[in-house]
C-alpha positions in Angstrom: -31.9 17.6 -33.7 -30.7 21.1 -32.6 -33.1 24.0 -32.3 -33.3 25.8 -35.7 -33.0 29.3 -34.1 -30.4 28.5 -31.4 -28.3 25.6 -32.6 -25.4 26.7 -30.3 -27.6 26.0 -27.2 -28.1 22.6 -25.6 -26.6 19.2 -26.5 -28.6 16.6 -28.4 -26.2 13.9 -27.3 -28.2 13.3 -24.1 -31.5 13.9 -22.5 -32.0 15.0 -18.9 -34.3 13.3 -16.6 -33.9 15.3 -13.4 -32.3 18.5 -12.0 -31.5 18.8 -8.3 -30.5 22.3 -7.5 -29.2 23.6 -4.1 -28.7 27.4 -4.1 -27.5 29.8 -1.5 -28.3 33.4 -2.3 -27.1 36.6 -0.5 -29.3 39.5 -1.8 -27.2 42.3 -0.5 -24.0 41.1 -2.4 -25.8 39.3 -5.2 -23.6 36.3 -4.6 -25.0 32.8 -5.6 -23.4 29.5 -4.5 -24.8 26.5 -6.2 -24.7 22.7 -6.4 -26.4 21.3 -9.4 -26.8 17.5 -9.8 -28.1 16.6 -13.3 -29.4 13.2 -14.1 -29.4 12.2 -17.8 -29.3 9.4 -20.4 -26.9 9.3 -23.3 -28.5 9.3 -26.7 -25.3 8.1 -28.3 -21.8 7.3 -27.2 -20.4 10.5 -25.5 -16.8 11.4 -24.8 -18.0 14.8 -23.6 -21.1 16.3 -22.0 -21.8 19.9 -22.8 -23.8 22.1 -20.4 -24.9 25.7 -20.9 -23.6 27.9 -18.0 -22.7 31.5 -17.6 -19.5 33.0 -16.2 -19.4 31.4 -12.8 -16.4 30.1 -10.9 -16.4 26.3 -11.1 -15.3 24.7 -7.9 -15.8 21.0 -8.7 -17.3 18.7 -11.3 -18.1 15.1 -10.7 -19.5 12.4 -13.1 -21.5 9.6 -11.5 -20.3 10.7 -8.1 -16.7 9.6 -8.8 -13.4 11.5 -8.8 -13.4 15.1 -10.0 -13.8 15.2 -13.8 -11.8 17.2 -16.3 -13.7 20.1 -17.9 -13.4 23.4 -19.8 -15.6 26.4 -19.3 -15.7 29.2 -21.7 -18.2 31.1 -23.9 -21.0 30.0 -21.6 -20.3 26.3 -22.3 -19.2 23.9 -19.6 -17.7 20.8 -21.4 -17.2 17.8 -19.1 -15.1 14.9 -20.0 -15.9 11.6 -18.2 -13.1 9.3 -17.3 -14.3 6.9 -20.0 -16.9 7.5 -22.8 -20.5 7.0 -21.9 -22.2 4.4 -23.9 -25.5 5.0 -25.8 -28.4 4.4 -23.5 -26.4 4.8 -20.3 -27.8 6.7 -17.4 -25.3 9.1 -15.7 -25.1 12.1 -13.4 -23.1 15.3 -13.6 -22.6 17.3 -10.4 -21.4 20.9 -10.6 -20.5 23.2 -7.7 -20.2 26.8 -8.7 -20.2 30.4 -7.2 -20.5 33.9 -8.5 -22.8 36.8 -9.1 -25.3 35.8 -11.7 -25.3 38.0 -14.8 -28.4 38.2 -17.0 -28.0 37.2 -20.6 -28.0 40.4 -22.6 -29.7 40.4 -25.9 -30.2 42.9 -28.7 -33.9 42.2 -29.2 -35.4 41.0 -25.9 -33.4 42.8 -23.2 -31.9 40.9 -20.3 -32.8 37.3 -19.8 -32.5 35.0 -16.8 -31.4 36.0 -13.2 -31.9 39.7 -12.4 -31.1 41.2 -9.1 -33.8 43.5 -7.7 -33.5 46.2 -5.1 -34.9 43.6 -2.7 -34.2 40.0 -3.9 -34.1 38.5 -7.3 -36.3 37.7 -10.3 -35.7 34.9 -12.9 -37.4 35.1 -16.4 -35.3 33.0 -18.8 -37.4 32.7 -22.0 -35.9 31.8 -24.4 -32.2 31.3 -23.6 -31.5 32.8 -20.1 -31.4 29.6 -18.0 -27.6 29.5 -18.1 -27.5 32.7 -16.1 -28.2 30.7 -12.9 -27.7 27.0 -13.3 -25.9 24.5 -15.6 -28.4 23.0 -18.0 -29.2 21.5 -21.4 -30.9 24.7 -22.5 -33.2 23.5 -25.3 -37.0 23.6 -25.2 -37.5 19.9 -26.2 -35.4 18.6 -23.3 -37.8 18.4 -20.3 -37.0 17.0 -16.8 -38.3 17.0 -13.3 -36.8 19.5 -10.8 -36.0 19.8 -7.1 -35.0 23.4 -6.3 -33.7 24.3 -2.8 -32.9 27.9 -2.0 -31.4 29.3 1.1 -31.9 33.1 1.6 -32.0 35.5 4.6 -35.0 34.7 6.7 -36.9 38.0 6.0 -37.2 37.0 2.4 -39.8 34.7 0.8 -38.7 32.3 -1.9 -41.0 30.9 -4.6 -39.9 28.3 -7.2 -41.6 25.8 -9.6 -43.8 23.1 -8.1 -45.0 22.5 -4.6 -43.3 23.7 -1.4 -42.1 20.5 0.3 -40.2 21.9 3.2 -39.1 25.2 4.8 -36.3 25.0 7.4 -35.5 28.1 9.5 -32.1 28.5 11.1 -30.6 31.5 13.0 -30.6 34.0 10.1 -31.5 32.0 7.0 -34.4 29.9 5.7 -34.1 27.1 3.2 -37.1 26.6 0.9 -37.5 23.4 -1.0 -39.8 23.0 -4.1 -40.4 20.0 -6.3 -41.8 20.1 -9.8 -42.6 16.5 -10.8 -44.0 17.3 -14.2 -41.4 17.4 -16.9 -40.1 21.0 -17.4 -38.0 22.8 -20.0 -35.0 24.7 -18.6 -36.3 28.1 -19.7 -39.4 27.6 -17.6 -37.4 27.0 -14.4 -37.6 29.9 -12.0 -36.8 31.3 -8.6 -38.4 34.5 -7.2 -36.9 36.0 -4.0 -38.3 39.0 -2.2 -40.0 40.4 0.9 -43.4 39.0 -0.1 -46.5 38.1 1.8 -47.8 34.6 1.1 -51.6 34.6 0.4 -54.1 32.5 -1.4 -56.4 33.5 -4.2 -59.9 32.6 -2.9 -61.3 29.8 -5.0 -63.8 26.9 -4.8 -62.0 24.7 -7.3 -59.5 21.8 -6.9 -56.4 23.8 -8.0 -54.6 25.7 -5.2 -53.8 29.2 -6.3 -51.1 30.7 -3.9 -49.6 34.1 -4.4 -46.5 36.1 -3.2 -47.3 39.8 -3.1 -45.7 42.8 -1.5 -47.7 43.9 1.5 -48.3 47.4 0.0 -50.0 45.8 -3.1 -52.3 43.3 -1.4 -55.5 45.3 -1.7 -55.0 45.9 -5.5 -54.0 42.3 -6.0 -57.2 41.1 -4.4 -59.3 43.1 -6.8 -57.2 42.5 -10.0 -56.9 38.7 -9.5 -60.4 38.2 -8.1 -61.6 36.5 -11.3 -58.7 34.2 -11.8 -60.6 31.3 -10.3 -63.4 31.8 -12.8 -60.7 31.9 -15.5 -59.4 28.6 -14.3 -62.9 27.1 -14.6 -63.5 28.5 -18.0 -60.1 27.4 -19.4 -60.5 23.9 -17.9 -63.8 23.6 -19.8 -62.2 24.8 -23.0 -58.7 23.3 -22.8 -59.1 20.3 -20.6 -57.8 19.6 -17.0 -55.3 22.0 -15.6 -52.0 20.3 -16.1 -50.2 20.9 -12.8 -50.8 20.5 -9.1 -51.2 24.3 -8.4 -50.9 27.7 -10.0 -48.9 30.4 -8.2 -48.6 34.1 -8.9 -45.7 36.4 -7.9 -46.0 40.2 -8.0 -42.6 41.9 -7.9 -42.4 45.4 -6.4 -40.9 46.8 -9.7 -42.3 47.5 -13.1 -42.0 44.9 -15.8 -42.6 45.4 -19.5 -44.8 42.3 -19.7 -45.7 39.5 -17.3 -43.7 36.3 -17.6 -44.9 32.7 -17.4 -42.9 29.9 -15.8 -44.1 26.3 -15.2 -46.9 26.4 -12.6 -46.5 30.1 -11.9 -46.5 33.5 -13.5 -44.7 36.7 -12.6 -46.3 40.2 -12.8 -44.9 43.7 -12.2 -46.4 46.2 -9.8 -47.5 48.2 -12.9 -49.9 45.4 -13.8 -51.9 46.1 -10.7 -54.2 49.1 -10.7 -57.1 47.9 -8.5 -59.5 48.1 -11.4 -58.6 44.8 -13.3 -56.9 46.9 -16.0 -54.6 44.1 -16.9 -57.0 41.2 -16.6 -56.4 40.1 -20.2 -52.7 39.5 -19.1 -53.9 37.4 -16.2 -55.8 35.3 -18.7 -52.8 35.2 -21.1 -50.4 33.9 -18.4 -52.8 31.3 -17.1 -53.4 30.0 -20.6 -49.6 29.4 -21.0 -49.8 26.7 -18.4 -51.5 24.6 -21.1 -49.9 26.2 -24.1 -46.2 26.6 -23.6 -45.6 24.8 -20.3 -47.4 21.5 -20.5 -47.2 21.6 -24.3 -43.8 23.0 -25.0 -42.6 23.8 -28.5 -40.0 21.3 -29.9 -38.4 24.1 -31.8 -38.5 27.9 -31.2 -39.7 28.5 -34.8 -43.1 27.2 -33.6 -43.5 29.9 -30.9 -47.0 30.8 -32.2 -48.2 27.5 -30.6 -47.4 29.3 -27.3 -48.2 32.9 -27.9 -51.0 32.7 -30.5 -52.9 30.3 -28.2 -52.4 32.5 -25.1 -53.5 35.5 -27.1 -56.7 33.8 -28.3 -57.3 32.7 -24.7 -57.6 36.4 -23.8 -60.3 36.8 -26.4 -62.1 33.7 -25.2 -62.0 34.9 -21.6 -63.5 38.2 -22.7 -66.3 36.4 -24.5 -67.2 34.0 -21.7 -67.0 36.7 -19.0 -69.4 39.1 -20.6 -67.0 41.3 -22.5 -66.7 41.8 -26.3 -66.9 38.6 -28.3 -63.8 36.9 -29.7 -65.2 37.8 -33.2 -65.4 41.5 -32.3 -61.8 41.5 -30.9 -60.6 39.5 -33.9 -62.0 42.0 -36.3 -60.2 44.9 -34.5 -57.0 42.9 -34.3 -57.1 42.2 -38.1 -57.7 45.9 -38.8 -54.6 46.8 -36.7 -52.5 44.2 -38.5 -53.6 45.4 -41.9 -51.9 48.8 -41.1 -48.6 47.0 -40.3 -46.0 45.7 -42.6 -46.9 42.3 -44.0 -43.5 40.6 -44.1 -43.7 37.9 -41.5 -44.6 34.2 -41.6 -45.7 33.4 -38.1 -45.0 29.6 -38.4 -41.4 30.6 -39.1 -40.9 34.2 -37.9 -37.1 34.2 -37.6 -35.1 34.4 -34.4 -35.2 38.2 -34.0 -39.0 38.2 -34.4 -39.9 35.5 -31.9 -41.8 37.9 -29.8 -43.1 40.2 -32.5 -46.6 41.4 -31.7 -47.7 40.1 -35.0 -46.9 36.5 -34.0 -49.3 36.9 -31.0 -52.1 38.7 -32.9 -51.9 36.7 -36.1 -51.6 33.5 -34.1 -54.8 34.4 -32.3 -56.5 35.2 -35.6 -55.4 31.9 -37.0 -57.2 30.1 -34.2 -60.3 32.3 -34.6 -60.4 31.6 -38.4 -60.1 27.9 -37.5 -62.9 28.1 -35.0 -65.1 29.9 -37.5 -64.6 27.3 -40.2 -64.9 24.1 -38.1 -67.4 25.4 -35.5 -67.1 26.0 -31.7 -67.9 22.4 -30.6 -65.3 20.9 -32.9 -62.8 23.6 -31.9 -63.1 22.8 -28.2 -62.9 19.1 -28.9 -59.7 19.8 -30.9 -58.1 21.8 -28.1 -58.9 19.3 -25.5 -57.5 16.4 -27.6 -54.4 18.5 -28.3 -53.7 19.2 -24.7 -54.4 15.6 -23.6 -52.4 13.9 -26.3 -49.3 16.0 -25.8 -49.6 16.6 -22.0 -46.2 17.3 -20.6 -44.6 16.8 -24.0 -43.3 18.8 -26.9 -45.3 19.9 -30.0 -44.8 21.1 -33.6 -47.0 23.1 -35.9 -47.3 20.2 -38.3 -48.8 18.0 -35.6 -51.5 20.6 -34.8 -52.4 21.0 -38.4 -52.8 17.2 -38.8 -55.0 17.0 -35.7 -57.1 20.0 -36.7 -57.8 18.3 -40.0 -59.2 15.3 -38.2 -61.7 17.6 -36.5 -62.9 19.3 -39.7 -65.3 18.2 -42.4 -63.6 20.6 -44.8 -60.0 20.8 -46.1 -57.9 23.1 -44.0 -54.7 23.3 -46.1 -55.6 26.6 -47.6 -56.5 28.1 -44.2 -53.2 27.2 -42.5 -51.2 28.1 -45.6 -52.7 31.7 -45.7 -52.5 32.4 -42.0 -49.3 30.6 -41.0 -47.0 30.5 -44.0 -48.0 33.4 -46.3 -46.9 36.9 -45.5 -50.0 38.6 -46.9 -52.7 39.0 -44.3 -55.9 37.1 -45.3 -59.4 38.1 -44.7 -61.2 36.5 -41.8 -63.6 33.8 -43.0 -67.3 34.2 -42.5 -69.3 31.8 -40.3 -70.9 28.9 -42.2 -74.6 28.9 -42.3 
């Protein structure tokens, strides 16, 4: 199946199993040279393999390491023709060598997506369809693969990418950083961050390493603003189940960002999210929660975006509650009051492409979960979330699956609750706790 909102992206004729990316980046010119080796399995007989890739110069394309393959490249689609059709079930590789200056994907509703050149380095934030701005990929959220990302950059720069740092090789003027993400990952969650960062660790007593890359001038603020991240990790592990990856990294870019951005195993914040007073702590909680909801459990179709954003929004409220701030119920009441003043013309289980990141998807998604928690009780709610994250760990999810699982954790019918909150436009009243 193709994604209902972005049917022109990706190719359902195959599924990827691994990406091996070798990139050489020159920050002062913005030039990127890449070699991408994509391993995949044909879902049906294929005479053509389509990859999403922006306007780079293609130097060579190989299929299964053989002679150069025929291809066309236009309208951000690289269409590769193997020498003979690939049979259904066949494993194959496509290798693409390409060069150029990455251009972000410009959108009317969400700004620029993908690779963005900074004054010092680069930032990558691809959600939902910006991955093609820097590597050839099957750009659909339900196609997840493991990644190896090697980046060569001038030695003064630090490079952070998904997964664990497996090697760092210094030459005369450049350093090659190699990261490996073994957990399956959607293409939009792949990222590279390049800049003059200091590598530090968030002090923690848990089992999950929490490295960070931060500009030297912001280190003092960072230490204050992220001091409670380890406690968040503990609280969310209790609520959502084990942390799904080997580590959790944070990158702070020395520029302002409208909102922080999650990638798999790491999150990216702007300098404006650091004030030395924990003024953006709810966003720290939000991005951490995405490691469970969005990254380990990835939506099978973008129409189900509330499964990412509603859950991360409610995690903000849960963190407030467990850390001594206002209760989730108090925050929910204020949230509903705000939503009641807005237009009621959105169904958050199917918001439409242009409204993927509408604030109402976040807020009403959080309210849906609070209503569910109120009806089934806190213990059943936590049991539900832990089973949800365990059953679908490193997989893809749909709204219908969550509704079915929630019903198994409830002694009361939930059809009406989910219909009102997810599928009706009119804003319902919050349920009252059962006595």
